[in-house]
N, C-alpha and C positions, 0 to 999 in steps of 0.2 A: 459244772462250775459252782452252782448254788450250794451243792453239798460240800465242796471244798471251803467255800466261804463260811458255811455254818460250822464246819469243824474248826476253822481258824478262830472264829468268834468264841467258840466254847473254850478253847485253850487260852485265849486272852483273858476271858472271864475267870477261868480257874487260876491263872497266874496271879491276878490282882486280888484274889481272895487270900493268898498266902502272905501273911504279914512278915514272916521271917524272910521270905524271898524278896519282899519289897525292901527290907533293910539292906540286904546284900546288893540289890540292884542300884539303890539310890544313895542311902546314907553312908554306907561303908566306903565306897570309892571316893565320895566327895570329901569326907572327913580326912581320910588317909592322905589323899593327894594334896589337900590344903596344908596339912601339918608338915608333910615332907617338903613341900615347896617353900614354906615359911622358914625352913631350916637353912635355905640358901639366902645369904645376904644379898640385898639389892633387888629382891623380887618385886618390891613395890615401887622402886625408883627407876628400874630398867638398867641400872648400872651393873657392870660385870664384876663379880666378886673375885675374879682371877687376875692376879697381877704379879710381876716380878717372878716369873716362872724360872727356876734355876736350870740352866742348860749348859751342858759341856759340849764343846765343838772340837772334833778331831779331824784335822785336814791332812789327809795322806796324799792328796792329789800332787802328782809330779809334773803336771802341766803338759802342754803340747807345743811343738814348734810350728809357727805359721809365718812363712816368708821371713825367717830370721828373727822373729819376735816370739818369746816364750809367753804363752797364754796359760793362765792358771784360773780356770773357772771356779775351783774350790775356794780361792781367795775372794772372788766376787761374792760367792754365797756366804762365806764366813764373815766378811765385812758388813754384810747386811744384818746378820744376827748379832754381831759384836759392834757396838758403837765405836767410831774412831776416837782415839785419844788425842789430846792436844799436842803431845809429842809424838812424832812419827816412830813407829815400832816396826823394825824390819821383819819381825816375825809374823805380823798380822797385816801389813800393808805392802803394796807394791809401789816402789818409787816411780815417779813419772819419767817416761822416756823423753829425752831431749828432742828426738825427731817428731814427737807428737806435741811439743810445747805450744805451737800456734793454736791447737784445738782446745787447750786447757782453759777453764774458766773457774771462777770462784765456787761454782756449784759442782764441778766435775773433778776437782783435785782429790777428793776422797769419796769413798762409798758412803752414802748417807743412809741411816736407818732411823725410822720413827717408832721403834719398838721399846724405847727406854722403860716405859711403865708396864709393859706387858711381859717382857722376858728379861732375864739377867744372865747373859751368856759369857762364858770364859773359854779360852782356848786351852786344850790339854793335848799334850803330844802323844800320850800312850793310850791305846784303845782299851786295854785291860783296866787301867786306872779309871777311865771314864765310865766303863760298865760297872765297876765296883762302887763308884760314886753314886750311880743310880740305885744299885742294890742296897746300899746302906742309907739311902734317903738324902744324900747331899745334893743330888740333882734329880729333877723330875724326868729329864730326857737327856740322852746323849746322841748327838748328831755326828755320824761317822761318814766322812766323805772318802770314797775309795781312791786308790792311787791312780787308776786309769779313768777318772771322771772326765777330765778335759780331753783325753785322747778319744773317748767314745762319742763326744758330741761336738767337737771343734772341727770345723771344715778345714781341711788342709790341702785339697786339690781335687781335680776332676774325678779321680778314682776313689774318693773317700765315700765310705758307707756309714751312715749314722747307726750306732748301736748303743743306745743309752744303757748305763748300768744303774743299779739300785743304790741309793743313799740309805744307809741303815739308820733307822730311828729306834733307838733302844730306850724304851720307856718304862716307868714305874707303873705296875699294874694298879696300884692304889691311887694313882693320879692320872687316870686315863683321859680325863678332859684336857688337862694341861698337855699331855702327850699328843692328843689330837690337834690342838691348836698349833703346836710347833710343827707337826707333820704338815698341816695345811700351808703354813708359811713356807716351809722348805719346798713343798710341791709347787707352790706358786712361783717362787724364785727360779727353781729348776726349769719349769716350763717356759719362763721368760727367756732364760739363757738359751735353751734349746730352740725356741722360736726365732731368736735373733740369728743363730747359726744357720738354721734352715733358710731364712730369708736371704742371708748373705750367699749361701750356696746357690740358691736359685738365681740370684742376681749375677753371680760370677760365671755360672754355667751359661747363662744367656749371653753374657758379654763375650765369652770365648767363641760362641757360635757366630755372633754378629760382627765382632771386631777382635779376632784372635791376636792380632799384632799389638793392639793396645793392652789387652789383658795380660799378655805374656812377656812383653818387652819393655813396657813403660815403667821404669824403676820408681819414678815419683808416684805413679798411680798405685803401684803395689805397696809402697810405703804408707800411703794414706789409708789404704784398705787395712793394712796391718794395725794401724792405730785404732781401728774399730774394735780390736780384741784387747787393747790395753786397758786393764782395770782402772787406771787413772783417768781414762777418757770415757770408757763405756760405763757410765754411772747407772746403777740399778738401786732402787730404793723401795722400801715397804713402809707405809705410814698407817698409823691407827687414827681413827676419828671418833670423837664422842658425838653421838647423834642425839639431838634434842627435837622436841616437837613430835613428829610422827614416830611411833614405836613399833610399826608393823615389822620392821626388819631387825628388831632386837630379840635376843634370846630371852625367853621367859620360862622359868622352871615349871610353872603351872601347865604349860603346853605339853612338853614331853612326858612329865610325870602324870598329868591328868589324862592324857591320851592313852598311855600305856596301862594305867590302872582301870580306865574305862573299858578298854578292850579285855583286860584280864577278868574283870567282874562280869562283863557281858558273856563270857564263856560259862560262868557259873549260872547265869540266867538261862542260857541254852540247856545246861545240865538240869536245871529245875524244870524246864519244859519237858525234857525227857522223862523226868520223874513223874510228872503229871500224866504222861502217856501210859506209863506202867501202872499208875494208880487206876487209870481207866480200865486197864486189863484186869486188875485185881477186883474191881467192882463189877466186871462183866460188860461194861459199856463198849469196850473195844471189840469184844467178840461179837456183839450184836451188830456193830458196824461191818464186821468182816462177812457175816452171813447175809448182809443186805446186798443188793445189786450195785455195789460200789467197789471198783478195783482198788487193790491195796496201794497202788501208786497214787491214786487220787487222795486216799486217806493220808499218805505221807506228805503229799503236796499241801494238803490243808493244814497239817501240823507245821510244815515249813513256813507257810504263810503266817500262821499265828505266832510262831517263834520270831519270825522276821519283824513283825509289827511290834512285838514287845521289846526286842533288842533295839530297834530303831528309836522307839520312844525313850528308852533308857539312855542311849547315847546322846540324843538331842537334849534331854533334860540336863545331863551332866555337863555338856559343853556350854549350855546357857548358864548353868549355875557357876561353873568355873570362870566364865567371863564376868559375871556379876561380882564374884569374890575378888577377882583381879582388879576390877574397876573400883571397888571399895578400898582396896589397898593403895591404889594410885591416886585416889581422890577425884577421878574423872572417868567417864565411860570410855573403855578401850576394848575393842573387839580383837581378841588375841589369836584368832584362827586364820588371819589373812583376809584378803579382799576379793578373792576369786570364789564367788558363791557357787558357781556351777561345779567347780572342782571339789569344794567342801561337801556339797550335797552328794556328789558322786562317791566320795570317800565314805560318807555316812551310809549310803545305800549298799555299797558293795561290802563294806565291813559287816553290816548287819546280816546280809545274805550269807556271807562266808561263815560267820559265827553260827547261824541257824543250821548250816550243813553239819557243823560239829554236833549240835543237839540231836539231829536225826541219826547220826552215826552212833552216838552213845545209846540212844533208845533202841537201836537195832541190836546192839551187843548185849544189852542187859536183860535179865529175866525177871528181876524184881526192882522195886524202887530203891532198895538198899544198895544193890549192885550199881544202879545208875548213879547214885551219889558218890560211890567209890570211884567208878570209872571217870565220872565228871571231874572229880577233884584231881585225879592223876593227869588227865588231859589238860585241864586248866593250868595246873602247876607247871607241867612240862612246857606249855606254850608261853606261860608267864615268865619263867626263868629264861628261856631262850629268846624272849621278845623284849626284855628290858624292863619288866614290871617291878623288879626288885633291885637291879643295878644296871649299870651301863653295859650294853652288849659288847662293846669294844674291850671290856675287861676280861671276857671269856678267852680261853686258850685258842690259838689259831686253828688247831685241829677240830675244834667244836664249831667254829664260825660257819662252815657250810650247813650244819644242821639247823642253825637259826633260821634258815630259809623256810623251814617247815612250820614256823610259828606265825599264826595270824596276828598276834600282838605285835610282832616286830614290824610287819609290813604296814599295819594300820598306824602304829606310832610314828614310823618314819614318814609316812605320807602326810599325816596331819602336822608334824613338825616342819616339814618342807613348806607346806602351804602357809604356815604361820609367819615365815620369813620371806614370803613372796616368791618362793620357788615352786613353779607349777609342773615340774617334771615328775609326775606321779604315775605315769602310764604303767611302768613296771610294777609298782605297788598294787594298782588296780588289777593288773593281769594275774599276779601271784595270788591275790585274795580270791579272785574268781576261780582260779585253778584249785586252790586248797579246798575252798568250800564246795566246789562242784564235785571233786573227787570223793570227798567224804560223804556227800549226799548220795551220789551214785552207789558207792560202796554200801552205805546204809540201806538203800532201797533194795539192792540185791540180797543182802543178808536178811532183811525183813521179809522179803517175798518168799524165801526158802524156809523160814521158820515154821515148824509144824505145831508149836506149842501155843499158837495164837489162833 
């Protein structure tokens, strides 16, 4: 154990003697992430720079018959996205049923939406026209509701099976953030509609078992249940809120950009450690360690420990520096990485360990320090592109999306971004980071052990 610690200390010392590497480790990611984040308006005030997202809504839903009442869930979704007009429009609203009049109130007569400042949606009848509008930049997103939307999720009887269909979100690749916002809204509304139908199905099925006479023969009871599906009564709304005071739940550009660039440049740090290892080989120090009674695995573990310590120090420094910069912009101290310290420390440790595995893998493949620099740049750029260090991962083609799972930068950025908004669901991120780092370290160990030129 003492030999591994000695090896780790030596690599830490060697790393901090390299001035160029120190610039890559600390100065470059800090400057770049700050400049890019400042390009986003509202970074210092916490306000969202996104508003009035142009959206085209195409409602092809033909509805479903429930106890003699036509239910059109597409209208419910559409009326949440498109604010109701003062004059009733038969094309976008469903007139109230007289049988449901006793249930109507001033707040349920229309579908209400609180998205006026966030999206600007219009209804379009033709799918091709909506898609072409997205392609020419007139709309950021086209929401296309299929014709069997209601039929797939509206409970119509004891033998009904829920089979939800997909609502198409046709977005502009250059406005991926706006498309993501609209997609989240549509998913939320769709899930609410589906949950309501499932709840009703459970209730009605239970009633059939406990009191089948009432469920099947009471016309008044059936009529009241049918009103639950009437869009004039079943009010569903989405509201936006401006949060003041606590800013932990607000999006901050420094978080995602800073985390992605920190992970990206940490990979260069690991590549630099690999270069140091090969410099030891050139100087003969590595060979002397090999002929000593020290297993090659112990030497690699010592290298891993040294790289891990350097990368961890780099990430901690960058995260503290980004917090200080953000606090200076806001005029008050604000910790932007969330309040769950255990999860934050866990992400820092696992990310550093995973990146260190990359360094060992690069060192095992390279024969010279020059090769190490080339391989390191390739691996770092590959993981940076697929991890969102240069642009949003969602902007990548769908066929490439599965490959992004191979990027350490993606999983670390996603984990830190989730923690910054109070979401502690990072177990999958931690697991993938451990798997990627572990696989690369094991592969590097096997390759290193079989090399005859060391």
